[in-house]
C-alpha positions in Angstrom: 151.0 285.2 163.2 149.0 287.6 165.8 152.5 289.1 166.3 153.1 289.8 162.9 149.4 291.6 162.1 150.2 293.6 165.8 153.8 294.5 164.1 152.6 295.8 160.8 149.4 297.6 162.3 152.0 299.9 164.8 154.1 300.2 161.9 151.3 301.4 159.4 148.9 303.4 161.8 147.4 305.4 159.4 146.2 302.3 157.0 144.6 300.8 160.1 142.8 303.9 160.8 141.9 304.6 157.5 140.4 300.4 157.3 138.8 301.3 160.4 137.3 304.3 159.8 135.9 302.1 156.2 134.5 299.7 158.0 132.6 302.2 159.9 131.0 303.8 157.2 130.3 300.5 155.2 128.9 299.5 158.4 126.3 302.6 158.9 125.0 301.9 155.2 124.2 297.9 156.4 122.9 299.6 159.5 120.3 301.6 157.3 120.0 298.8 154.3 119.6 295.9 157.3 115.7 294.5 157.1 113.9 295.4 160.6 111.4 292.9 162.1 110.0 292.7 165.7 111.0 288.5 166.1 113.2 286.4 163.9 111.9 284.2 160.7 112.6 280.6 162.3 109.9 279.5 160.2 110.8 276.4 158.1 111.6 276.3 154.7 108.1 275.1 153.3 105.5 275.0 150.4 102.1 274.9 151.0 99.9 272.9 148.2 96.0 274.0 149.3 93.3 271.5 147.3 89.2 272.7 147.4 86.8 270.1 146.8 83.8 271.1 148.8 81.0 269.2 150.3 83.4 266.0 150.9 84.0 264.2 154.0 87.1 264.7 155.5 88.1 260.8 155.1 87.0 261.4 151.6 89.4 264.1 151.6 92.2 262.5 153.2 91.6 258.8 150.8 91.4 260.4 146.8 93.5 263.7 147.4 95.8 264.2 150.4 97.2 260.8 150.4 98.1 260.8 146.4 99.6 264.4 146.7 101.9 263.2 149.8 103.1 259.8 147.9 104.3 261.6 144.5 105.4 264.5 146.1 108.1 262.8 148.4 110.5 262.3 145.9 111.5 265.9 145.2 114.9 266.9 145.4 116.6 268.3 148.5 113.4 267.9 150.5 113.1 266.8 154.5 109.4 265.8 154.7 106.0 266.2 153.4 103.1 266.6 155.9 99.0 265.9 154.9 96.3 267.7 156.4 92.6 266.9 155.4 89.6 268.5 156.8 85.8 269.3 155.3 86.2 270.3 151.7 89.9 270.9 152.2 93.6 269.5 151.7 96.7 271.0 152.5 100.1 270.1 152.0 103.2 271.1 153.9 106.4 270.1 151.5 109.5 270.9 154.1 113.0 271.8 152.3 116.4 272.0 153.4 117.1 275.1 154.9 119.7 276.0 151.8 117.0 275.9 149.2 115.7 278.8 147.6 112.4 279.1 148.1 111.2 280.2 144.7 113.5 277.0 143.3 111.6 274.7 145.8 108.0 276.3 144.1 109.4 275.4 140.6 109.9 271.9 142.0 106.3 271.6 143.5 104.9 273.0 140.1 106.6 270.3 137.8 105.6 267.7 140.5 101.6 269.1 140.2 101.4 268.9 136.5 102.1 265.6 136.2 99.5 264.1 139.2 96.7 266.3 138.5 95.4 264.0 136.0 95.2 261.4 139.0 92.8 263.4 141.4 88.9 263.5 140.9 87.4 266.1 138.7 86.9 269.0 141.0 89.5 268.9 143.1 92.7 271.3 141.1 96.1 271.2 143.8 97.2 275.4 144.1 100.4 276.7 145.8 99.7 278.5 148.8 101.2 282.0 149.1 105.5 282.9 149.1 105.1 284.1 152.7 106.1 282.3 155.9 104.5 281.8 158.9 105.4 285.2 160.5 104.2 287.1 157.4 100.8 288.1 158.3 102.1 291.8 159.0 99.0 293.8 159.0 95.4 293.1 159.6 92.5 295.3 158.6 88.6 295.8 158.3 86.3 298.3 156.9 84.4 300.8 159.3 81.0 300.9 157.4 78.1 300.9 160.0 75.5 301.7 157.1 76.5 299.0 154.3 75.5 295.4 154.5 78.0 292.7 154.8 77.9 291.5 151.1 78.6 294.9 150.0 81.1 295.3 152.3 82.8 291.8 151.3 82.2 292.9 147.7 83.6 295.8 148.2 87.1 294.1 149.9 87.3 291.3 147.2 86.7 293.6 144.3 88.6 296.9 144.9 90.6 296.8 148.0 92.4 293.8 147.4 93.2 293.9 144.0 94.6 297.9 144.9 96.7 296.4 147.9 97.8 293.4 146.1 100.2 295.3 143.8 102.0 297.1 146.6 105.8 295.9 146.3 106.6 292.9 149.0 102.9 291.9 149.2 102.5 288.1 148.9 98.6 288.0 149.1 95.2 289.7 150.7 93.6 286.8 152.6 89.6 288.4 153.1 87.7 287.2 155.8 84.1 287.8 157.2 80.7 289.3 155.4 78.7 287.3 152.7 80.3 286.3 149.4 77.5 287.0 147.0 76.7 284.2 144.4 73.6 283.4 142.9 72.1 279.9 144.0 69.6 277.4 142.2 67.6 275.3 144.4 66.5 272.5 142.6 62.7 270.8 143.4 63.7 267.1 143.3 60.2 266.6 142.7 59.4 268.8 140.0 62.8 267.1 138.3 61.1 263.4 138.7 58.0 264.9 137.2 60.0 265.9 134.2 62.1 263.0 133.8 65.1 265.1 134.4 68.4 265.0 136.2 70.8 267.1 138.5 73.9 266.9 136.0 71.4 267.9 132.8 70.3 271.2 134.5 74.1 271.5 135.4 74.9 271.0 131.8 72.6 273.4 130.8 73.3 276.5 132.9 77.0 276.2 132.2 76.3 276.0 128.4 74.3 279.3 128.4 76.6 281.3 130.6 79.7 282.2 128.1 80.7 283.7 124.7 81.4 281.9 121.7 83.0 283.3 118.7 81.8 283.0 114.8 83.5 283.6 112.0 84.7 286.7 109.5 82.3 287.3 106.4 82.8 290.1 103.9 79.9 291.7 102.2 79.7 294.7 100.0 83.8 295.3 100.8 82.6 295.6 105.0 84.1 292.9 107.0 81.4 291.8 109.7 82.7 289.9 112.6 80.0 287.3 114.0 80.3 286.5 117.8 77.6 285.4 120.5 77.6 287.0 124.1 76.2 284.8 126.2 77.3 285.8 130.0 74.4 285.9 132.2 73.7 289.1 133.9 70.5 288.5 136.1 68.6 286.1 138.2 65.5 286.1 135.1 67.8 285.1 132.8 69.5 281.9 134.5 65.3 281.4 135.5 64.9 281.5 131.9 67.4 278.8 130.4 66.1 275.9 128.7 67.0 272.5 130.3 65.0 269.8 127.7 62.2 269.8 124.9 59.5 267.9 125.7 56.9 267.2 122.9 57.6 270.9 121.6 57.6 272.5 125.0 60.5 273.8 126.5 61.4 273.1 130.0 63.4 276.0 131.8 65.5 276.3 135.0 62.8 278.1 136.6 59.6 275.0 135.9 62.4 272.7 138.4 64.1 275.5 140.5 63.9 278.2 142.2 66.6 281.1 141.5 68.0 283.3 144.0 70.7 285.5 145.3 72.6 284.7 148.4 75.9 284.6 150.2 78.4 281.3 150.2 78.1 278.7 152.9 80.0 280.4 155.7 81.6 277.8 158.3 82.3 281.2 160.7 82.2 284.9 161.4 84.3 287.5 162.2 83.4 289.5 165.2 85.3 292.8 166.1 85.1 294.2 169.9 81.7 292.4 170.5 80.3 294.9 168.0 79.0 292.8 165.6 80.1 291.3 162.5 83.5 293.1 159.8 84.5 292.4 156.8 88.5 292.5 156.1 91.8 291.3 155.0 95.1 289.7 155.9 98.4 291.5 154.2 100.8 288.7 154.0 103.9 289.6 153.4 106.3 287.9 150.7 109.2 285.9 151.8 112.5 287.3 152.5 110.7 291.5 152.7 111.7 294.1 155.2 108.6 294.2 157.1 108.6 297.4 158.1 109.0 298.8 154.9 106.1 296.9 153.6 103.8 298.1 156.3 104.6 301.9 155.5 103.8 301.2 151.4 100.5 299.2 152.4 99.8 302.1 154.7 100.3 304.6 152.1 98.4 302.9 149.6 95.4 302.8 152.1 95.4 306.3 151.6 95.0 306.4 147.5 92.4 303.5 148.1 90.6 305.5 150.9 89.6 308.2 148.2 87.9 305.5 145.8 85.5 304.2 148.6 82.0 304.6 149.1 80.8 307.5 151.4 81.1 306.5 155.8 83.4 303.4 154.6 87.0 303.4 155.9 89.9 301.7 156.9 90.3 300.1 160.9 93.8 298.7 161.3 93.3 296.2 164.0 97.0 294.5 164.0 99.9 296.4 163.1 103.3 294.6 163.2 104.9 297.9 162.6 104.4 299.5 165.8 105.3 296.1 167.6 108.9 296.4 165.5 109.0 300.1 166.5 109.0 299.7 170.2 111.3 296.4 170.0 113.7 298.1 168.3 113.7 301.7 170.2 113.8 299.6 173.4 116.8 297.6 172.5 118.7 300.6 170.5 118.1 302.3 173.9 120.0 299.6 175.8 122.4 299.7 173.1 123.1 303.0 174.4 123.0 303.0 177.9 124.9 299.6 177.6 127.7 301.6 175.6 127.7 304.6 177.8 128.5 302.5 181.1 131.2 300.3 179.5 133.0 303.4 178.3 132.9 304.9 182.0 133.9 301.8 183.4 137.0 301.4 181.5 137.6 305.0 182.0 137.6 304.6 185.7 139.3 301.2 186.2 142.5 302.5 183.7 142.5 306.0 184.8 144.2 306.5 181.3 142.7 308.5 178.7 144.8 307.3 175.8 144.3 303.6 176.7 140.5 304.6 177.2 139.7 305.9 173.9 141.8 303.1 171.8 138.8 300.8 173.6 136.2 302.6 174.0 136.6 303.7 170.1 136.5 299.9 169.1 132.6 299.6 170.1 131.0 301.3 167.8 133.5 300.2 165.0 132.2 296.4 166.3 128.9 297.3 165.7 128.6 299.0 163.0 130.3 295.9 161.5 128.0 293.3 162.8 125.5 294.7 160.6 127.6 294.0 157.4 127.4 290.7 158.9 124.0 290.3 159.1 123.6 291.7 156.0 125.5 288.9 154.5 123.7 285.8 156.2 120.3 287.7 155.4 119.6 288.0 159.1 117.3 291.2 159.9 117.6 293.3 163.0 115.4 292.1 165.9 115.0 291.3 169.0 117.0 288.3 169.0 120.2 289.8 167.2 120.2 293.1 168.5 120.0 291.5 172.0 123.0 289.4 170.9 125.0 292.5 169.9 124.2 294.0 173.4 125.2 291.4 175.0 128.9 291.0 173.1 129.6 294.8 174.2 131.7 293.5 177.1 133.2 291.0 175.4 134.5 293.5 172.9 136.2 295.4 175.5 137.9 293.0 177.0 140.6 292.3 174.5 141.2 295.5 174.2 141.6 296.0 178.3 143.7 293.0 178.1 146.2 294.3 175.5 146.3 297.7 176.9 147.0 296.2 180.8 150.0 293.7 179.0 151.3 296.7 176.8 151.7 299.0 179.7 153.2 296.2 182.0 155.7 295.7 179.6 156.9 299.0 179.2 156.5 299.4 182.7 159.3 297.1 182.9 160.9 298.1 180.1 161.5 301.4 181.6 162.1 300.2 184.9 165.2 298.5 183.7 166.4 301.3 181.5 165.7 303.7 184.4 168.1 301.5 186.4 170.8 301.0 183.7 171.0 304.8 183.8 171.3 305.2 187.2 174.2 302.2 187.7 175.8 304.4 184.5 176.0 307.7 186.3 177.3 306.1 189.5 180.4 304.9 187.2 
C-alpha cells in the first residue's frame, strides 16, 4: 500500500504539490481560527448546583438540602458521580458528567431533575445552576478605583451599572461581584415591644411583605372613557416602612415603628477584599463561557470597559488586577519564538548533513506544511493553542524531518547503486 502511494506520488508530482499547497493554506486559516489560551482546560465536565439558605448551620444544610439533592441527582444519564459540600448558609452540588457529554445537554438534564425535587426542600431553599463556565474560566479581575466614594456606593455602581453592561459581552458567562457593602433596609425588632403588643415576628414579616407590592384592579368605563385601576405599593423609603400597620388593637393601629427600628445598612459580610494593603476595594470577576476563546473574550471585555467608563461618576475608573491576556500573549510568544528557532536549527542541520540542496529543500518544506496541518486537527478536536499543545508541536519538529531524511538517504543509496551497476555494464560493453 505504501509502495503504491509513493509510486503514484512520483508519477503525479503536480497533484501532490497542489494538495500540499492546499493543506498549507487551510492550515494558515486554521491557525487564525484556533482559540488561544495560556493553559489547557483540564477541568471536569461538571454542572454546579448551589442553594442559599442563610442563617442555617452546615449540619442542617447537609441534612435538609445537600443530602436530598445528592440522592436525587445520582440517577441522571451519562453521569460519573455527584459531589456535595455544605457550609454555613450554602450548599454546593457538583454533578460530574462523562467527558463526551455536551455541557448544555447536561445542564438541561439537571434542570429537569431539579424541577421534580424542588418541593421536597424546605421553604426558602431554592437550588440554582451555577454559570456555564469551567474551573479556569476566571479570565479577568478588576476593581473600581474610587477614593472619594464610600464602599456602599461603589458596590451599587458595580451591581447596577457595571455588571449589567459587562454581562452583555459575547463569551461572558457571569460577572461575580465582590467587596463593599450591599445596601439594604433592615428592621430591628424589639422582642419586649412584641411581647407588650402581643405580636409575633411572622406577623411583622407578613405585614411588610403584603405592603411592598403592586396589585391590579379592573377597567371600567364612564362617559365613554375607559379607566384602569391599579395600586402602587412599592416601598421607597424608611419612613414608609416604619408607617406600615401590623395590627389593629382596640381601634389603634400598631405600626412597624412601634415595635422595631428601621435603618439602612449593609448586608452581613463574611470577609473583605483588600488590594495591596491600601484599603478595601469593590470589583468583579469575569467568568468566561465554556468553550470560548479566552484572548478574544478578554479583548471584548476591555473594549466594553472603555465604553462603560464614560458613564461612571467623576473620579471612578477601572483598575485591572488580573489579566490572563498578558499571560496568554507572553506564553504564546515564547512558544512561537521557540518554534521558529527550532525550525531554523533543524533546517541548518539537515542542509549540513545531507549537503545536497534539492534533498534538503524536499525535507525542510515538510516542516511548515506539517505544522500548519496540525492546527487543522487541533480545531477538529477542539484543542486550543496553549503551552502544552504548542510545546508538543515543537518537540515533534525533529520527528517530522526524520522520515524525510531516511527516505532521501535510502533513495540516494539505491540510485547510486543502480548508477554504479549501469556504469560497470557500460564499461564492459565498451571493452567488448
